[in-house]
Each structure stands twice: as structure tokens, then as C-alpha cells.
Legacy VTK file of the C-alpha trace (Angstrom):
# vtk DataFile Version 3.0
C-alpha trace
ASCII
DATASET POLYDATA
POINTS 430 float
-0.344 6.220 28.027
2.382 3.628 28.552
2.623 2.977 24.786
3.609 6.616 24.264
6.199 6.856 27.013
8.603 9.703 26.336
11.616 7.410 26.789
10.766 5.514 23.611
13.083 6.201 20.680
11.608 8.843 18.394
10.665 6.598 15.461
9.106 3.985 17.731
7.145 6.698 19.518
5.763 8.110 16.250
4.698 4.712 14.930
2.987 3.978 18.243
1.172 7.316 18.089
-0.218 6.583 14.621
-1.287 3.081 15.644
-3.115 4.377 18.723
-4.670 7.306 16.880
-6.229 8.923 19.955
-6.455 12.591 20.885
-3.814 12.114 23.573
-1.532 10.421 21.026
-1.852 13.407 18.722
-1.292 15.853 21.571
1.884 14.064 22.637
3.019 13.864 19.022
2.499 17.592 18.411
4.654 18.379 21.439
7.604 16.585 19.847
7.643 17.933 16.281
8.267 21.058 14.219
5.512 22.813 12.226
4.212 20.982 9.153
4.454 22.823 5.803
1.109 24.345 4.837
-0.758 23.683 1.622
-1.602 25.499 -1.579
-4.644 23.974 -3.300
-3.559 25.397 -6.663
-0.260 23.501 -6.380
-1.919 20.100 -6.048
-1.543 17.793 -9.092
-4.593 16.818 -11.142
-4.171 13.151 -10.242
-4.776 11.997 -6.695
-2.236 9.216 -7.214
0.511 11.633 -8.308
2.917 10.979 -5.450
6.158 10.103 -7.215
7.427 13.658 -7.689
6.579 14.600 -4.116
8.413 11.979 -2.041
12.029 11.412 -1.072
14.336 9.590 -3.506
17.418 7.590 -2.649
20.746 7.913 -4.453
19.477 5.545 -7.169
16.273 7.462 -7.809
14.028 4.925 -6.072
10.942 6.481 -4.469
10.889 6.261 -0.673
7.278 6.081 0.456
6.051 8.203 3.403
6.935 6.548 6.696
3.502 6.770 8.375
0.250 5.713 6.707
-3.420 5.325 7.601
-6.234 3.675 5.654
-9.821 4.615 6.548
-12.444 2.371 4.976
-15.766 4.247 4.954
-19.415 3.738 4.011
-21.744 6.457 2.800
-24.517 7.122 5.306
-27.154 7.531 2.591
-28.610 4.730 0.510
-28.784 5.012 -3.246
-26.895 7.660 -5.220
-25.315 10.328 -3.003
-27.112 13.625 -2.570
-25.715 17.007 -3.537
-25.383 17.822 0.172
-23.283 14.714 0.794
-21.088 15.542 -2.183
-20.532 19.072 -0.888
-19.666 17.721 2.552
-17.009 15.399 1.158
-15.596 18.167 -1.034
-15.392 20.603 1.877
-13.771 18.055 4.213
-11.106 17.121 1.674
-10.570 20.763 0.832
-9.440 21.374 4.411
-6.573 18.926 3.871
-5.608 20.652 0.621
-5.280 23.992 2.357
-3.740 22.700 5.569
-0.883 20.567 4.243
1.759 20.784 1.556
1.444 18.022 -1.050
4.628 16.171 -0.121
6.127 13.587 2.185
6.857 16.445 4.598
3.240 17.584 4.495
0.485 15.139 3.581
-0.267 12.947 0.567
-3.827 11.681 0.474
-6.481 10.189 -1.758
-10.008 8.839 -1.691
-10.934 5.864 -3.839
-14.286 4.195 -4.532
-15.372 0.570 -4.767
-17.581 -1.221 -7.263
-20.205 -1.405 -4.511
-20.240 2.397 -4.412
-20.676 2.700 -8.182
-23.429 0.074 -8.118
-25.572 2.690 -6.346
-26.080 4.327 -9.742
-28.174 3.214 -12.704
-25.476 4.249 -15.183
-22.573 1.805 -15.598
-18.919 2.682 -15.427
-17.276 3.477 -18.790
-16.113 0.439 -20.711
-12.462 1.429 -20.331
-12.711 1.358 -16.515
-12.083 -2.161 -15.224
-13.360 -2.364 -11.623
-14.867 -5.746 -10.649
-15.797 -6.831 -7.166
-12.811 -8.271 -5.247
-12.391 -12.033 -5.104
-10.035 -14.811 -4.055
-7.240 -15.309 -6.587
-5.961 -18.735 -5.617
-7.433 -22.001 -4.347
-5.413 -21.675 -1.123
-6.720 -18.300 0.054
-10.059 -17.165 1.451
-9.720 -13.445 2.155
-12.358 -11.237 3.689
-13.434 -8.975 0.843
-13.399 -5.231 1.420
-16.492 -3.857 -0.312
-16.876 -0.660 1.691
-17.914 2.345 -0.385
-14.541 4.067 -0.267
-11.084 4.130 1.261
-9.210 7.245 2.358
-5.422 6.942 2.284
-3.277 9.337 4.350
0.525 9.271 4.150
3.354 11.410 5.471
6.802 11.265 6.999
5.170 13.344 9.731
3.162 11.231 12.153
1.545 14.380 13.521
0.259 15.334 10.055
-1.347 11.919 9.513
-2.953 11.908 12.963
-4.205 15.486 12.780
-5.608 15.025 9.261
-7.463 11.904 10.343
-9.000 13.583 13.361
-9.999 16.564 11.229
-11.814 14.211 8.847
-13.576 12.682 11.856
-14.689 16.099 13.140
-12.499 15.843 16.231
-10.344 18.890 15.521
-11.292 22.546 15.227
-8.125 23.242 13.278
-5.780 21.252 11.061
-2.315 22.772 10.819
-3.835 26.189 11.408
-6.702 25.711 8.944
-10.243 25.931 10.377
-12.180 22.661 10.218
-15.843 23.485 9.664
-16.924 20.289 7.903
-16.064 16.683 8.746
-15.956 13.798 6.324
-17.887 11.802 8.920
-20.841 14.150 8.456
-21.486 12.106 5.304
-19.775 8.754 5.923
-19.100 6.264 8.713
-15.655 4.799 9.296
-15.969 1.016 9.025
-12.305 0.106 9.507
-9.090 1.906 10.459
-5.732 0.415 9.479
-2.260 1.814 10.016
1.250 1.104 8.863
4.830 2.210 8.405
7.701 1.737 5.972
11.355 2.699 5.764
14.739 1.644 7.051
14.748 1.195 10.809
10.997 1.067 11.382
10.440 -2.687 10.811
13.436 -3.507 13.009
12.053 -1.250 15.736
8.663 -2.982 15.609
9.569 -6.629 15.081
8.345 -7.577 18.552
5.129 -8.859 16.983
3.473 -12.204 16.389
4.897 -13.809 13.252
8.502 -12.678 13.765
11.046 -14.775 15.722
12.053 -13.544 19.146
15.672 -13.415 17.988
14.803 -10.084 16.288
16.289 -10.961 12.877
14.925 -8.020 10.848
17.931 -5.930 9.707
18.059 -2.300 10.810
18.621 -1.241 7.187
15.554 -3.044 5.840
12.433 -1.031 4.978
10.264 -4.168 5.278
9.923 -7.108 7.659
11.236 -9.688 5.171
14.662 -8.070 5.155
15.055 -6.751 1.620
14.600 -3.574 -0.378
11.569 -3.396 -2.675
10.012 -0.931 -5.098
13.056 -0.522 -7.343
12.403 2.172 -9.932
13.159 -0.180 -12.825
10.589 -2.683 -11.581
7.727 -0.228 -11.099
5.187 1.091 -13.571
5.149 4.842 -14.100
2.224 6.927 -12.893
1.460 7.758 -16.523
1.322 4.076 -17.422
-1.227 3.194 -14.718
-3.482 6.169 -15.519
-6.734 5.837 -17.475
-6.066 7.962 -20.545
-9.503 8.699 -21.981
-13.210 8.859 -21.266
-15.199 10.481 -18.462
-12.770 9.188 -15.819
-9.541 10.083 -17.603
-6.831 10.750 -15.047
-7.975 7.992 -12.697
-6.341 4.696 -11.796
-7.463 1.493 -10.112
-6.196 0.477 -6.694
-6.056 -3.034 -5.269
-5.347 -3.213 -1.540
-4.562 -6.485 0.208
-3.778 -7.068 3.856
-1.301 -9.929 4.174
-0.314 -11.643 7.406
3.343 -12.643 7.634
4.636 -15.694 9.484
8.389 -15.377 9.332
9.595 -17.893 11.925
10.697 -20.345 9.208
11.783 -17.541 6.844
14.441 -16.501 9.333
14.733 -19.687 11.403
15.080 -22.358 8.702
16.218 -20.518 5.573
19.778 -19.339 5.126
20.428 -15.863 3.743
21.153 -17.355 0.291
17.891 -19.310 0.371
15.987 -16.138 1.290
17.586 -14.334 -1.659
16.629 -17.231 -3.946
13.023 -17.225 -2.808
12.621 -13.449 -2.812
14.364 -12.704 -6.123
15.493 -15.809 -8.026
17.832 -18.787 -7.501
20.281 -17.192 -9.932
20.442 -14.081 -7.758
21.647 -16.301 -4.927
23.945 -18.461 -7.047
25.661 -15.430 -8.590
25.839 -13.442 -5.344
23.933 -10.523 -6.832
22.356 -9.327 -3.568
24.290 -7.854 -0.684
22.669 -7.161 2.680
19.155 -5.833 2.145
19.771 -5.377 -1.588
20.672 -1.699 -1.774
23.578 -2.661 -4.041
21.067 -3.538 -6.786
20.610 0.178 -7.443
17.429 1.050 -9.294
16.580 -2.417 -10.664
16.323 -5.835 -9.034
17.716 -7.434 -12.191
14.964 -10.040 -12.250
14.248 -9.532 -15.975
17.507 -11.347 -16.716
16.012 -14.548 -15.355
12.589 -14.733 -17.014
13.401 -16.525 -20.264
12.967 -20.004 -18.807
11.735 -19.929 -15.233
10.728 -23.590 -15.456
14.291 -24.667 -16.339
15.669 -22.702 -13.416
13.057 -24.255 -11.138
14.092 -27.748 -12.238
17.769 -26.979 -11.719
17.472 -25.388 -8.281
14.328 -27.007 -6.847
12.868 -23.620 -5.964
11.687 -20.431 -7.667
11.807 -16.740 -6.772
8.862 -14.545 -5.847
9.988 -11.647 -8.045
10.655 -13.747 -11.116
7.278 -15.510 -10.885
5.339 -12.252 -10.651
7.410 -10.526 -13.335
6.281 -13.083 -15.917
2.885 -11.336 -15.989
4.050 -7.894 -14.883
5.404 -6.866 -18.290
3.392 -5.857 -21.343
4.277 -6.741 -24.940
6.700 -3.811 -25.085
8.424 -4.722 -21.828
6.748 -2.035 -19.710
6.044 -2.846 -16.054
2.270 -2.921 -15.487
1.887 -2.396 -11.709
2.934 0.444 -9.412
3.274 -1.012 -5.900
3.136 1.127 -2.757
3.161 -1.388 0.076
3.914 -0.776 3.731
4.211 -2.805 6.902
1.840 -3.001 9.865
1.438 -4.614 13.237
-2.338 -4.139 13.197
-4.399 -7.228 13.901
-7.709 -5.959 12.605
-10.405 -6.565 15.175
-8.115 -7.204 18.154
-5.466 -5.493 20.261
-2.732 -7.996 19.387
0.297 -6.859 17.380
0.778 -9.101 14.346
3.294 -8.714 11.529
1.397 -7.921 8.355
1.686 -6.035 5.088
-0.725 -3.574 3.523
-0.269 -3.970 -0.220
-1.741 -1.150 -2.344
-1.113 -1.663 -6.051
-1.986 0.844 -8.792
-2.717 -0.267 -12.349
-4.800 0.945 -15.261
-7.034 -2.140 -15.068
-7.686 -4.447 -12.109
-7.265 -7.343 -14.546
-3.538 -6.552 -14.671
-3.249 -6.969 -10.897
-5.134 -10.258 -10.997
-2.932 -11.644 -13.765
0.229 -10.775 -11.867
-1.170 -12.261 -8.651
-2.019 -15.520 -10.406
1.466 -15.679 -11.913
2.825 -15.216 -8.399
0.889 -18.323 -7.330
3.321 -20.400 -9.405
0.787 -23.204 -9.753
2.247 -24.167 -13.136
5.683 -24.630 -11.570
4.433 -27.318 -9.190
4.202 -29.553 -12.268
7.842 -28.946 -13.206
9.488 -30.635 -10.217
8.187 -32.334 -7.066
10.516 -30.112 -5.035
8.192 -27.166 -5.676
4.804 -27.394 -4.031
2.050 -24.838 -3.836
3.513 -23.173 -0.772
6.947 -24.797 -0.436
10.013 -23.634 -2.401
7.537 -21.469 -4.310
8.714 -17.925 -3.753
7.485 -16.481 -0.463
4.051 -18.144 -0.427
5.013 -20.263 2.577
5.283 -17.122 4.701
2.412 -14.854 3.589
-1.356 -15.237 3.965
-3.892 -12.915 2.372
-6.463 -11.865 4.954
-8.318 -9.066 3.131
-8.595 -7.697 -0.397
-10.463 -4.756 -1.926
-10.604 -3.059 -5.321
-11.127 0.674 -5.785
-11.066 3.436 -8.383
-8.956 6.513 -7.593
-10.642 9.305 -9.588
-8.805 12.448 -10.646
-8.911 15.284 -8.143
-11.698 17.104 -10.003
-14.015 14.086 -9.533
-12.886 12.866 -6.116
-16.006 13.919 -4.154
-18.620 11.146 -4.527
-18.344 10.876 -8.322
-20.950 9.456 -10.655
-19.849 6.608 -12.948
-19.696 9.022 -15.876
-18.909 12.456 -14.489
-19.104 15.438 -16.793
-15.880 17.270 -17.541
LINES 1 431
430 0 1 2 3 4 5 6 7 8 9 10 11 12 13 14 15 16 17 18 19 20 21 22 23 24 25 26 27 28 29 30 31 32 33 34 35 36 37 38 39 40 41 42 43 44 45 46 47 48 49 50 51 52 53 54 55 56 57 58 59 60 61 62 63 64 65 66 67 68 69 70 71 72 73 74 75 76 77 78 79 80 81 82 83 84 85 86 87 88 89 90 91 92 93 94 95 96 97 98 99 100 101 102 103 104 105 106 107 108 109 110 111 112 113 114 115 116 117 118 119 120 121 122 123 124 125 126 127 128 129 130 131 132 133 134 135 136 137 138 139 140 141 142 143 144 145 146 147 148 149 150 151 152 153 154 155 156 157 158 159 160 161 162 163 164 165 166 167 168 169 170 171 172 173 174 175 176 177 178 179 180 181 182 183 184 185 186 187 188 189 190 191 192 193 194 195 196 197 198 199 200 201 202 203 204 205 206 207 208 209 210 211 212 213 214 215 216 217 218 219 220 221 222 223 224 225 226 227 228 229 230 231 232 233 234 235 236 237 238 239 240 241 242 243 244 245 246 247 248 249 250 251 252 253 254 255 256 257 258 259 260 261 262 263 264 265 266 267 268 269 270 271 272 273 274 275 276 277 278 279 280 281 282 283 284 285 286 287 288 289 290 291 292 293 294 295 296 297 298 299 300 301 302 303 304 305 306 307 308 309 310 311 312 313 314 315 316 317 318 319 320 321 322 323 324 325 326 327 328 329 330 331 332 333 334 335 336 337 338 339 340 341 342 343 344 345 346 347 348 349 350 351 352 353 354 355 356 357 358 359 360 361 362 363 364 365 366 367 368 369 370 371 372 373 374 375 376 377 378 379 380 381 382 383 384 385 386 387 388 389 390 391 392 393 394 395 396 397 398 399 400 401 402 403 404 405 406 407 408 409 410 411 412 413 414 415 416 417 418 419 420 421 422 423 424 425 426 427 428 429
């Protein structure tokens, strides 16, 4: 396979292997890597979304997400409520991953989450404290394809070989996963409707910026974890896992998960905007004016500092003729006590779903207790109200980063606690 040529730098090779996802890609990947730590099912946390204590942290305490990620959107083969046999199949297939891999960025972090369409198979409704509507467009200028598949499986690891091997085990294409016998496949009960891959972390976007949507001048900094050239996911600007967790009822321990796929067109971002203008539109105009951001923003530590510039966003917009992405979203991303409402775990991709072309895009998983919180933050990010403040700000111009991002797909899911992860009912018994 030319795309897996052994002369490729190691990180580029591993990303290419995950994107290809074939048996030969896995075989070549296994030849290059050390053994993956094995798992202990009893050591797994009760919450599927409990990743924060099991990933790398930088010197500021910011979580560094696993470098290689795969999303498998699946549909249950049966109609109506799932059978006991299907539930056992899913439980057995996921159990293989629990035993095969350590729950960490060096092993494998994984989850399965379910859509409203899945829960609509049942006569019983979801509990009142579980907010899981069908996905929808959230602005007048977007028309995303809506992901209503029954479920999505999320695999993540710093080890490309772990992600690839786990996926092929779920598909019934491996007899062993990290030394653990694979006797049951997830695909014995479901069909994979869509496979999407991605990567995140310093160096990876720069290595893979030869994609549609990014200028040929290769402007993405080597130190940036994302294509747009800045750090993200500062600890002080993220909700805690406790905060986004449903606290009571039959589905206590769950969370909701919104996943968008966003195409990026960064020719003007890098070609027409100066560094200071990019800082202004990513963070806030005051960040640029006061020189608060250096390089990719690592100097900000564990907090972007955007809360300092939320008191009068409209006044700042009038003064500077533009507004920042972070400050717009933050207006709705704080509760009455000042707590951040969303826990974002986004990663880059060059997938062009449905074709072989490489296109710069972003997979944007967001965790929150209620989907309504995500929708409110997304609408605040639209900045529609700020277009009335000054003619310099239009719906997509000088309005954060909206000029450069385009939502292509969106889905909403419920991530149940581990004890209910295998084809749950809307009101599972404890």
C-alpha cells in the first residue's frame, strides 16, 4: 500500500493506517509498535465517559485527548425493541475490549451511545430528566445531514494499533484482540452505516495539512493540536465530568453526546487574516489588542481568559468591528453559578465522508447533561444578535470563525453508564 510506505514519518504512518482501516494497515501497524497494555474489567470506571483521569495531562493540567480516534455509526439489525440475544451479543463484544485493553490513552478508551431513534423503538419514554431530542439544524445558514443511526461506537487511543485492532475485533475480522480471544462480534447484531476517523495533538495537523481546505503554503504550526493553529480544551473552560453527568433516575451516570462533523475552509483564515486578526476571531478582540496569546496559545496555561471579556460583548464588537468565537459561545456556556456547561472532545480529520478525497474537517463531540445546553451554546456562537450591533459584523464575516467552518453532519446520543451500555431500555432497572 503506497499510503503506508515505511519511509513515512511515524506519526504520519499511524494516522494513515487508522484512516485506511484495512487488515493490511493493521498488520503493518502491529509490526511497528510495542505491546499494548492489557485490560482489567474490574478497573473500568462506572461511567463510559470517564476519560479525564485516564489521559495525558500537560504541565498546566489540561487533558490531552488520545491521538487516534474512530467513530462507528451503527444500526441494529432487528426491528422493534432489541432481543435478549442481541443484547447479549453486544455485551459480549464490548466485554472483549474491556479484557483486551487497559482503560487509558496507552490502551483503549471507548464508549457506545444511543440515539433518540434507537429509544423510539420502545413503548416506554425516556425519563423526564433525560433530554435527548432528534438532531436538527441550529442556524438559518446551515443544512446538515442528520445522523439518526441507532448508535455510535467511539474508539480512542494514542496507539493506532489498538484502535485498528479493536475496530476489526468488533467487526468479527480478528480472532484475537491484544491476546484476548474474540468469539463474538458486534456486527453479529448491528451493521456499520458509517466509519469516520480522526486525530488530534501537536504535530499531527501539520503533518496532514495537505488536504482540501488548507492553503498549499502549509501554514498550520507544528505545535498546534488543531488545523486552525491554536490550543483548545483549556481545563478552566471545560465542564467537569461530574457536571455533565445525569445525577438521578434510571439512567443516572449517563451523559448526552452531540457530535458534529464540520468542514473547514482555511484559505482565507491563513491567507487574508493576520495572526492578530486570527487571535481576535478565535478568542476575542481584546486578546489580540492586549497581546494575550503567544504562538498557538500554550502561554494561556489552563484558561483561555475569555471570561474577562464577556461583560459587554456588544460594546467590544462595536469598538473593534469583529467578535471572537470563544467569547460568543461562552455567553451561553456558563450557568448561573459560573460553571462551564459543556465538555468538548473534538479532533481533526481529513475524511470526506462518501469519497476518497482528503478534506480538512473537524469531528466535534460535546458532552453535556442535557442536549438543550449544547443547542443554546451553539446558537450563541451564531452571533446573530451581534449583526445588529454594527454593519461590520455580518452573519459569517467578522463573526468569530463562522466564515471558515461549515456543519455537514450532526447527531445526538445518550452515553449510558457502563452497567446499561448494551442495548438499554429507556428505563433500565438498577
